[in-house]
KOLNU-424243 format. One line per field, with one value per residue (C-alpha): residue number from 0; x, y negated, z; residue in one letter. Coordinates in steps of 0.05 Angstrom, whole numbers. Example, Ala and Ser with C-alpha at 12.3 -4.5 7.8 and 13.67 -1.06 7.14 Angstrom:
residues 2
resi c(0; 1) $
xx c(246; 273) $
yy c(90; 21) $
zz c(156; 143) $
resn c(a; s) $
//
This chain:
residues 637
resi c(0; 1; 2; 3; 4; 5; 6; 7; 8; 9; 10; 11; 12; 13; 14; 15; 16; 17; 18; 19; 20; 21; 22; 23; 24; 25; 26; 27; 28; 29; 30; 31; 32; 33; 34; 35; 36; 37; 38; 39; 40; 41; 42; 43; 44; 45; 46; 47; 48; 49; 50; 51; 52; 53; 54; 55; 56; 57; 58; 59; 60; 61; 62; 63; 64; 65; 66; 67; 68; 69; 70; 71; 72; 73; 74; 75; 76; 77; 78; 79; 80; 81; 82; 83; 84; 85; 86; 87; 88; 89; 90; 91; 92; 93; 94; 95; 96; 97; 98; 99; 100; 101; 102; 103; 104; 105; 106; 107; 108; 109; 110; 111; 112; 113; 114; 115; 116; 117; 118; 119; 120; 121; 122; 123; 124; 125; 126; 127; 128; 129; 130; 131; 132; 133; 134; 135; 136; 137; 138; 139; 140; 141; 142; 143; 144; 145; 146; 147; 148; 149; 150; 151; 152; 153; 154; 155; 156; 157; 158; 159; 160; 161; 162; 163; 164; 165; 166; 167; 168; 169; 170; 171; 172; 173; 174; 175; 176; 177; 178; 179; 180; 181; 182; 183; 184; 185; 186; 187; 188; 189; 190; 191; 192; 193; 194; 195; 196; 197; 198; 199; 200; 201; 202; 203; 204; 205; 206; 207; 208; 209; 210; 211; 212; 213; 214; 215; 216; 217; 218; 219; 220; 221; 222; 223; 224; 225; 226; 227; 228; 229; 230; 231; 232; 233; 234; 235; 236; 237; 238; 239; 240; 241; 242; 243; 244; 245; 246; 247; 248; 249; 250; 251; 252; 253; 254; 255; 256; 257; 258; 259; 260; 261; 262; 263; 264; 265; 266; 267; 268; 269; 270; 271; 272; 273; 274; 275; 276; 277; 278; 279; 280; 281; 282; 283; 284; 285; 286; 287; 288; 289; 290; 291; 292; 293; 294; 295; 296; 297; 298; 299; 300; 301; 302; 303; 304; 305; 306; 307; 308; 309; 310; 311; 312; 313; 314; 315; 316; 317; 318; 319; 320; 321; 322; 323; 324; 325; 326; 327; 328; 329; 330; 331; 332; 333; 334; 335; 336; 337; 338; 339; 340; 341; 342; 343; 344; 345; 346; 347; 348; 349; 350; 351; 352; 353; 354; 355; 356; 357; 358; 359; 360; 361; 362; 363; 364; 365; 366; 367; 368; 369; 370; 371; 372; 373; 374; 375; 376; 377; 378; 379; 380; 381; 382; 383; 384; 385; 386; 387; 388; 389; 390; 391; 392; 393; 394; 395; 396; 397; 398; 399; 400; 401; 402; 403; 404; 405; 406; 407; 408; 409; 410; 411; 412; 413; 414; 415; 416; 417; 418; 419; 420; 421; 422; 423; 424; 425; 426; 427; 428; 429; 430; 431; 432; 433; 434; 435; 436; 437; 438; 439; 440; 441; 442; 443; 444; 445; 446; 447; 448; 449; 450; 451; 452; 453; 454; 455; 456; 457; 458; 459; 460; 461; 462; 463; 464; 465; 466; 467; 468; 469; 470; 471; 472; 473; 474; 475; 476; 477; 478; 479; 480; 481; 482; 483; 484; 485; 486; 487; 488; 489; 490; 491; 492; 493; 494; 495; 496; 497; 498; 499; 500; 501; 502; 503; 504; 505; 506; 507; 508; 509; 510; 511; 512; 513; 514; 515; 516; 517; 518; 519; 520; 521; 522; 523; 524; 525; 526; 527; 528; 529; 530; 531; 532; 533; 534; 535; 536; 537; 538; 539; 540; 541; 542; 543; 544; 545; 546; 547; 548; 549; 550; 551; 552; 553; 554; 555; 556; 557; 558; 559; 560; 561; 562; 563; 564; 565; 566; 567; 568; 569; 570; 571; 572; 573; 574; 575; 576; 577; 578; 579; 580; 581; 582; 583; 584; 585; 586; 587; 588; 589; 590; 591; 592; 593; 594; 595; 596; 597; 598; 599; 600; 601; 602; 603; 604; 605; 606; 607; 608; 609; 610; 611; 612; 613; 614; 615; 616; 617; 618; 619; 620; 621; 622; 623; 624; 625; 626; 627; 628; 629; 630; 631; 632; 633; 634; 635; 636) $
xx c(31; 107; 109; 67; 115; 175; 142; 130; 204; 221; 172; 202; 271; 248; 210; 270; 270; 343; 367; 426; 486; 506; 563; 577; 646; 624; 595; 520; 477; 450; 440; 514; 517; 549; 584; 553; 593; 656; 631; 617; 685; 720; 678; 691; 766; 766; 727; 754; 824; 838; 866; 847; 874; 815; 853; 840; 767; 758; 791; 749; 681; 681; 714; 657; 688; 759; 785; 851; 913; 939; 1011; 1021; 1000; 933; 865; 832; 772; 750; 696; 710; 725; 680; 618; 657; 686; 614; 588; 646; 618; 551; 582; 620; 553; 522; 580; 570; 497; 520; 567; 511; 462; 513; 517; 444; 456; 445; 506; 520; 587; 637; 674; 623; 601; 530; 461; 453; 509; 486; 414; 434; 486; 445; 382; 420; 403; 330; 348; 392; 334; 288; 340; 350; 276; 267; 322; 291; 226; 264; 293; 225; 195; 251; 232; 158; 139; 82; 70; 28; 69; 133; 102; 74; 142; 180; 134; 137; 213; 221; 175; 181; 255; 317; 327; 267; 305; 372; 345; 305; 322; 393; 414; 487; 501; 518; 468; 420; 480; 501; 433; 436; 508; 491; 426; 462; 511; 458; 409; 461; 479; 407; 387; 445; 447; 479; 517; 589; 617; 679; 646; 596; 651; 686; 622; 603; 673; 666; 599; 623; 685; 642; 598; 660; 686; 621; 624; 677; 626; 591; 645; 609; 554; 604; 582; 521; 567; 611; 550; 525; 593; 604; 537; 553; 623; 593; 540; 588; 647; 689; 727; 749; 681; 707; 758; 701; 695; 770; 769; 710; 744; 810; 775; 737; 802; 836; 781; 793; 862; 840; 818; 883; 921; 880; 892; 967; 966; 924; 948; 1015; 990; 951; 911; 882; 821; 813; 774; 830; 846; 786; 734; 724; 717; 714; 707; 652; 591; 530; 478; 417; 431; 441; 378; 330; 353; 306; 368; 367; 359; 350; 289; 258; 262; 233; 183; 184; 256; 232; 180; 229; 280; 226; 204; 274; 273; 205; 233; 288; 239; 178; 195; 183; 119; 92; 98; 157; 215; 266; 322; 282; 316; 385; 370; 335; 388; 446; 413; 402; 476; 494; 450; 481; 550; 526; 497; 562; 606; 561; 552; 627; 633; 647; 584; 538; 479; 512; 518; 466; 424; 353; 346; 405; 430; 489; 439; 412; 457; 404; 348; 342; 342; 286; 243; 253; 239; 177; 152; 161; 124; 65; 64; 63; 7; -33; -20; -46; -106; -127; -124; -158; -211; -217; -280; -250; -251; -185; -198; -204; -135; -106; -140; -110; -41; -48; -75; -24; 37; 9; 7; 81; 97; 57; 93; 160; 138; 115; 183; 218; 176; 205; 273; 253; 295; 362; 343; 394; 370; 384; 366; 302; 263; 203; 199; 180; 108; 74; 75; 94; 50; -17; -75; -94; -26; -17; -84; -74; -2; -13; -48; 4; 60; 26; 22; 89; 128; 151; 137; 193; 243; 228; 264; 316; 267; 244; 316; 330; 266; 280; 353; 341; 270; 240; 183; 187; 182; 246; 290; 257; 280; 345; 381; 427; 455; 525; 562; 623; 620; 685; 689; 691; 761; 789; 819; 865; 907; 889; 851; 792; 829; 825; 749; 707; 632; 579; 529; 472; 433; 405; 371; 297; 312; 360; 306; 312; 381; 361; 341; 323; 334; 326; 282; 228; 245; 309; 331; 381; 435; 457; 474; 483; 427; 423; 380; 377; 386; 328; 351; 413; 433; 415; 432; 438; 465; 526; 527; 596; 611; 684; 706; 758; 758; 727; 745; 685; 682; 619; 599; 567; 541; 515; 454; 492; 501; 558; 624; 600; 612; 582; 616; 596; 614; 611; 608; 613; 582; 584; 657; 676; 712; 710; 700; 704; 676; 629; 604; 547; 588; 599; 656; 684; 692; 734; 736; 748; 699; 721; 719; 650; 620; 548; 509; 551; 511; 536; 513; 519; 513; 496; 444; 384; 360; 314; 338; 388; 434; 467; 438; 364; 318; 276; 209; 168; 203; 230; 291; 352; 425; 468; 457; 489; 503; 522; 580; 641; 667; 737; 787; 846; 912) $
yy c(-1241; -1236; -1233; -1297; -1332; -1308; -1334; -1401; -1407; -1390; -1442; -1495; -1480; -1483; -1548; -1583; -1642; -1656; -1688; -1660; -1706; -1750; -1756; -1686; -1703; -1749; -1731; -1737; -1715; -1653; -1583; -1583; -1643; -1656; -1594; -1557; -1600; -1574; -1503; -1507; -1537; -1481; -1430; -1464; -1465; -1390; -1374; -1424; -1441; -1376; -1412; -1446; -1515; -1561; -1626; -1626; -1608; -1667; -1713; -1688; -1677; -1727; -1740; -1779; -1783; -1794; -1732; -1745; -1704; -1652; -1639; -1596; -1652; -1623; -1655; -1633; -1589; -1559; -1511; -1437; -1397; -1338; -1366; -1381; -1311; -1284; -1336; -1328; -1266; -1300; -1363; -1319; -1289; -1359; -1380; -1318; -1338; -1408; -1379; -1336; -1394; -1437; -1385; -1403; -1478; -1494; -1540; -1528; -1557; -1501; -1533; -1504; -1567; -1567; -1560; -1498; -1463; -1490; -1469; -1397; -1396; -1426; -1386; -1335; -1376; -1359; -1285; -1290; -1319; -1263; -1211; -1238; -1233; -1167; -1135; -1163; -1128; -1062; -1071; -1091; -1026; -986; -1020; -1003; -1076; -1066; -1081; -1143; -1173; -1163; -1192; -1253; -1265; -1258; -1307; -1357; -1356; -1359; -1420; -1451; -1459; -1492; -1436; -1461; -1524; -1491; -1439; -1488; -1562; -1555; -1486; -1504; -1504; -1433; -1428; -1380; -1336; -1341; -1317; -1258; -1239; -1238; -1201; -1146; -1135; -1139; -1094; -1041; -1043; -1039; -985; -940; -950; -890; -866; -857; -834; -871; -886; -930; -969; -981; -1003; -1051; -1079; -1093; -1128; -1168; -1189; -1212; -1252; -1283; -1302; -1340; -1376; -1362; -1370; -1307; -1264; -1278; -1230; -1174; -1176; -1133; -1075; -1089; -1086; -1021; -987; -1013; -984; -916; -916; -930; -876; -824; -846; -845; -908; -876; -897; -968; -951; -956; -1029; -1039; -1009; -1052; -1115; -1098; -1089; -1155; -1191; -1159; -1183; -1254; -1252; -1293; -1350; -1347; -1350; -1410; -1447; -1434; -1464; -1523; -1539; -1503; -1458; -1392; -1413; -1483; -1526; -1563; -1621; -1637; -1619; -1656; -1618; -1563; -1582; -1513; -1538; -1588; -1554; -1596; -1541; -1584; -1629; -1573; -1537; -1592; -1659; -1700; -1706; -1639; -1597; -1524; -1507; -1577; -1585; -1516; -1489; -1423; -1415; -1432; -1377; -1327; -1338; -1331; -1266; -1237; -1251; -1217; -1158; -1150; -1159; -1120; -1086; -1012; -1030; -1060; -993; -1015; -971; -941; -988; -1052; -1076; -1064; -1096; -1157; -1165; -1159; -1208; -1257; -1251; -1263; -1324; -1350; -1346; -1380; -1436; -1443; -1446; -1499; -1538; -1549; -1577; -1651; -1665; -1617; -1645; -1618; -1686; -1694; -1634; -1609; -1583; -1544; -1516; -1479; -1436; -1406; -1347; -1327; -1316; -1241; -1247; -1299; -1252; -1196; -1242; -1272; -1203; -1180; -1242; -1228; -1155; -1176; -1226; -1171; -1123; -1174; -1190; -1117; -1110; -1176; -1178; -1108; -1126; -1184; -1163; -1151; -1204; -1256; -1238; -1244; -1311; -1338; -1316; -1345; -1412; -1418; -1401; -1435; -1502; -1501; -1474; -1530; -1582; -1555; -1554; -1626; -1646; -1605; -1640; -1708; -1683; -1662; -1685; -1693; -1737; -1723; -1692; -1725; -1795; -1835; -1777; -1798; -1793; -1728; -1748; -1764; -1826; -1793; -1732; -1723; -1733; -1660; -1646; -1709; -1711; -1646; -1666; -1737; -1722; -1670; -1718; -1773; -1727; -1691; -1713; -1660; -1595; -1560; -1608; -1577; -1563; -1614; -1672; -1653; -1650; -1718; -1748; -1722; -1741; -1813; -1823; -1838; -1809; -1743; -1781; -1820; -1761; -1763; -1833; -1838; -1773; -1761; -1832; -1851; -1915; -1896; -1844; -1840; -1812; -1736; -1737; -1787; -1732; -1710; -1774; -1802; -1860; -1846; -1881; -1947; -1945; -1999; -2004; -2047; -2016; -2066; -2037; -2104; -2120; -2107; -2039; -2020; -2005; -1928; -1932; -1981; -1947; -1996; -2067; -2104; -2160; -2133; -2183; -2187; -2258; -2297; -2346; -2373; -2312; -2267; -2222; -2208; -2187; -2210; -2162; -2168; -2123; -2116; -2057; -2052; -1987; -1968; -1910; -1910; -1845; -1823; -1769; -1756; -1725; -1779; -1848; -1904; -1977; -2022; -2097; -2125; -2199; -2225; -2293; -2308; -2345; -2397; -2472; -2501; -2492; -2435; -2360; -2296; -2230; -2175; -2102; -2053; -1978; -1921; -1855; -1879; -1900; -1973; -1995; -2071; -2125; -2198; -2268; -2291; -2361; -2388; -2383; -2319; -2277; -2212; -2155; -2096; -2026; -1954; -1897; -1834; -1790; -1761; -1732; -1753; -1802; -1849; -1888; -1960; -1999; -2075; -2100; -2172; -2205; -2236; -2307; -2360; -2385; -2442; -2446; -2405; -2372; -2387; -2374; -2310; -2320; -2294; -2336; -2276; -2279; -2257; -2242; -2238; -2237; -2178; -2177; -2122; -2076; -2071; -2000; -1976; -1924; -1943; -1950) $
zz c(271; 273; 197; 194; 242; 201; 138; 172; 187; 115; 89; 135; 108; 36; 46; 76; 28; 15; -49; -86; -73; -131; -146; -122; -97; -40; 28; 35; 94; 59; 86; 106; 152; 219; 245; 186; 138; 171; 172; 97; 80; 118; 81; 15; 29; 42; -21; -71; -44; -8; 53; 118; 101; 92; 83; 9; 20; 67; 17; -41; -8; 48; 115; 148; 217; 195; 231; 267; 252; 299; 321; 259; 213; 192; 197; 262; 244; 311; 288; 298; 234; 253; 219; 156; 154; 156; 106; 56; 20; 13; -16; -66; -86; -92; -137; -179; -188; -208; -261; -289; -289; -324; -380; -393; -391; -317; -314; -239; -218; -203; -145; -97; -60; -88; -60; -103; -65; 2; -8; -20; 35; 90; 76; 117; 179; 169; 164; 226; 266; 242; 260; 331; 349; 312; 352; 415; 398; 390; 460; 488; 462; 494; 559; 548; 552; 504; 431; 439; 496; 456; 392; 426; 460; 395; 358; 415; 418; 343; 337; 406; 422; 394; 343; 304; 284; 273; 226; 183; 183; 208; 181; 168; 243; 264; 321; 285; 268; 340; 363; 316; 334; 408; 394; 357; 414; 468; 430; 417; 491; 516; 467; 487; 562; 597; 535; 557; 491; 469; 402; 438; 473; 407; 373; 429; 428; 353; 361; 422; 382; 324; 372; 404; 335; 321; 389; 441; 497; 474; 505; 570; 549; 559; 631; 613; 596; 657; 703; 673; 678; 749; 770; 738; 769; 837; 832; 805; 848; 785; 767; 701; 674; 674; 621; 569; 587; 581; 511; 490; 516; 482; 415; 424; 439; 379; 334; 358; 323; 262; 307; 345; 279; 256; 322; 314; 245; 266; 337; 342; 398; 399; 459; 461; 469; 403; 434; 483; 556; 585; 545; 597; 670; 702; 773; 756; 725; 712; 724; 739; 679; 630; 652; 671; 644; 600; 555; 519; 582; 562; 604; 606; 530; 514; 566; 528; 553; 623; 620; 590; 644; 697; 665; 671; 745; 751; 713; 765; 823; 801; 736; 754; 791; 727; 692; 650; 628; 676; 655; 661; 725; 698; 631; 661; 715; 666; 617; 674; 692; 619; 616; 680; 650; 586; 629; 667; 605; 574; 639; 647; 576; 571; 529; 565; 525; 461; 427; 372; 392; 390; 460; 486; 419; 450; 488; 423; 441; 493; 442; 453; 530; 524; 483; 534; 593; 561; 543; 616; 640; 593; 613; 686; 673; 638; 696; 746; 702; 698; 774; 792; 737; 706; 668; 630; 557; 522; 470; 525; 553; 483; 473; 537; 516; 446; 471; 528; 487; 425; 462; 475; 406; 375; 418; 393; 321; 325; 352; 298; 245; 266; 242; 173; 115; 150; 209; 264; 329; 395; 372; 376; 406; 446; 522; 555; 555; 509; 465; 399; 407; 374; 421; 425; 455; 495; 531; 571; 589; 614; 680; 697; 682; 722; 783; 783; 721; 672; 709; 672; 703; 771; 818; 794; 794; 864; 890; 859; 889; 959; 957; 937; 963; 895; 855; 817; 752; 766; 745; 677; 662; 703; 688; 629; 621; 643; 654; 612; 556; 516; 447; 443; 413; 463; 506; 449; 447; 516; 486; 531; 587; 549; 543; 576; 587; 619; 667; 668; 725; 747; 681; 670; 639; 695; 747; 743; 777; 832; 897; 952; 976; 910; 885; 838; 783; 742; 727; 686; 705; 638; 597; 657; 682; 756; 815; 886; 944; 994; 1051; 1094; 1050; 976; 939; 866; 826; 782; 742; 719; 668; 684; 751; 765; 797; 758; 767; 776; 772; 804; 796; 861; 883; 953; 977; 1017; 1014; 974; 1009; 1052; 1046; 1072; 1085; 1035; 1044; 986; 997; 948; 970; 1042; 1043; 1046; 982; 987; 1040; 1019; 1030; 975; 961; 918; 853; 817; 845; 818; 867; 842; 872; 852; 860; 894; 832; 844; 781; 769; 813; 856; 907; 909; 971; 980; 1051; 1066; 1110; 1073; 1091; 1062; 995; 1002; 942; 888; 826; 810; 868; 871; 838; 896; 949; 987; 1033; 994; 1008; 945; 870; 833; 759; 709; 727; 684; 685; 664; 685; 730; 691) $
resn c(m; l; c; t; a; a; l; a; v; a; v; m; y; c; s; n; d; n; v; d; p; n; p; h; t; s; y; r; p; q; l; a; r; g; d; g; h; m; h; f; l; i; t; r; s; l; v; f; d; h; d; l; d; v; d; n; d; l; e; q; f; g; d; p; w; n; q; p; r; t; v; t; g; r; k; n; v; m; q; q; i; g; p; s; l; i; w; a; p; l; l; a; v; a; h; g; c; a; v; v; a; n; a; f; g; a; d; i; p; t; h; g; y; t; l; f; h; q; r; i; l; f; a; s; s; v; v; f; a; w; l; a; v; a; l; a; i; a; v; a; r; r; l; a; i; g; r; w; a; a; t; y; a; a; v; a; v; l; l; g; t; t; i; t; y; y; s; t; y; m; p; a; y; a; h; a; m; d; a; a; a; c; a; i; f; l; a; r; w; a; l; t; i; g; d; l; r; w; r; r; a; i; e; l; g; v; w; l; g; i; a; g; m; v; r; i; q; d; w; a; f; g; i; v; l; a; m; e; l; a; m; l; a; w; r; g; r; d; v; r; v; l; l; r; g; v; v; a; l; a; i; a; v; a; m; f; a; p; q; l; y; e; w; k; q; m; y; g; s; y; l; t; t; p; q; g; p; g; q; m; r; y; a; h; p; e; f; l; e; l; l; f; s; p; r; d; g; w; l; s; s; h; p; i; a; y; f; g; t; l; g; l; a; i; g; v; w; r; g; p; r; l; g; l; g; p; h; v; r; l; v; c; g; a; l; l; a; g; i; a; l; q; v; y; v; n; a; v; t; f; e; w; w; s; a; a; s; f; g; q; r; r; m; a; s; s; t; l; p; l; v; i; g; l; g; v; l; l; a; a; a; g; h; v; a; r; r; v; a; p; r; v; p; t; w; a; v; h; a; i; a; v; v; g; l; g; y; f; v; a; w; n; l; v; e; v; s; w; l; r; g; g; r; a; a; g; h; d; r; g; p; t; c; c; d; d; m; p; a; w; l; a; v; p; a; r; p; v; y; a; a; i; g; n; p; f; e; l; p; a; s; a; y; f; a; v; r; y; d; v; s; l; q; r; w; d; v; a; n; g; q; y; a; l; v; p; g; v; l; g; y; i; d; g; s; y; r; r; e; t; a; t; w; n; w; t; a; t; g; g; w; p; w; l; l; s; g; w; d; a; t; a; q; k; d; g; s; r; t; f; r; w; t; t; q; q; v; a; e; g; l; l; p; t; l; m; p; e; p; h; r; v; t; m; p; i; a; a; n; v; a; a; g; q; t; v; e; v; v; v; r; c; n; g; a; e; v; a; r; t; q; v; g; p; t; w; t; s; v; t; f; d; t; d; g; t; l; g; d; n; v; i; a; i; e; a; a; p; r; p; y; a; h; g; p; p; a; p; k; d; g; a; e; v; a; v; a; v; g; p; l; r; v; t; l; p; p) $
//
């Protein structure tokens, strides 16, 4: 079964229908596209130019986003060099194959930017995905999870999570490599638990350093070793045990030296954030969004990840009682802690949705933990089944597992298929349920969605519904959108402060962010869309992405006779921010939010009355107070 799944991944990669760029010296959205284009240029620079200066590569092979220059004068290429250091030998092999092929008349350009070179290089992403789940199976067997449970879990994670896409249709991104690098470290740790030899500490330091070179966030998985050593030190009352962790950490930091060198050459500093100082907001994690948002939430996009995380919690709670291995609680608990740190690091990132992403791509690092957790969940389900219904035949239990997991795998594969041939992820994807899905997938999902929304957005959707007194389904259409989203590089030169945006919450499509006190129908007054308020207090949501005050300009017109005015009070998150007299003509009211990150509740207070004068009357003849138009959102100077 696992071999079949692995073959399916390989076939998906081979069938990725890209066309060789022509002319070869211009950028085309081929296998190396997006971040992958930059990864490939760094790798090419190492192999062909023997340096880390990619300015000439960008000039020759395409600079599609016109990368700005840094303080050292170089083009800003933010991707870590770890993936390129790993890929460089393979690119050298690919080029050697091209030279040999040319001897027989193949006529492959020798500059390296060809689909021939890329096909060979990025086939490694398929291998990396295989390796990650294979190592997870090895750990699962050590924990006595069971052959079938481990196999089903590995297949489901390989074909049912974000790694499916990033090992096949987007292999130039380093996420499959990231999954493998973390899996090697975690597997070596789990398979050698209790071994206090210094050789083990050195080895784990090397593997953790390699993982950190691929993605710096992977250092967080070092917590698994820290937890093990802390437990052993506590039991043995010997703090010297902790020195193994110090050695491992020191080696991991030392292996990060090439990245520090590259940052110094690029940014003039050994320690920096290439995207700018606003990229990481350590005091403002967006946990619910990263996990449960309809916009690339990790658990909401891939239910297999939801099940795997739940399984790790079950392993901590009930592991030994399920007949699993003696280290199951430590392993599951440490892996949960590692995942929690991965979630935190990604949740404090400016673009927590990972830009153009298929699901939460930065969480591909947790591939091995998901296989372990899902294996524990399946083992627990089998344990319960044997106790509750001992006469149920084994084949029936297997059939339930295959059908249950197969449904979510099929859903994922359908979504992956939409992105074949270079179509970017994160754009034009259908709603959570279920318009673009084939009927055999959509029919079972629709009644569930009609009742409670996407079940894998719970508990976030329930919290949102209770907090704002709306339906569970409202989270699925309201979350993940923001009034002002500056460019990702705007923090580098401060240009993000000059961004402006319109938050058209009173238009027909703005209803998800309206809470209470509004006319049901959006109307137009000339070119301006607006809605009437119908209660003393009307409330709406203004989602902000940056944890700093935003300046809002709100157009308001009152339902009063010509020459008269009415007092209007505006509150933001309960605090009064504006109080003014408004007449029947459009008036701009300006105020600043309090810097709250996420949903800001904007309340407009004015007494409704029978329609007298002002913008066009409400279509249903209701009593109204003021008309509110689209908000203009900027940042204070």
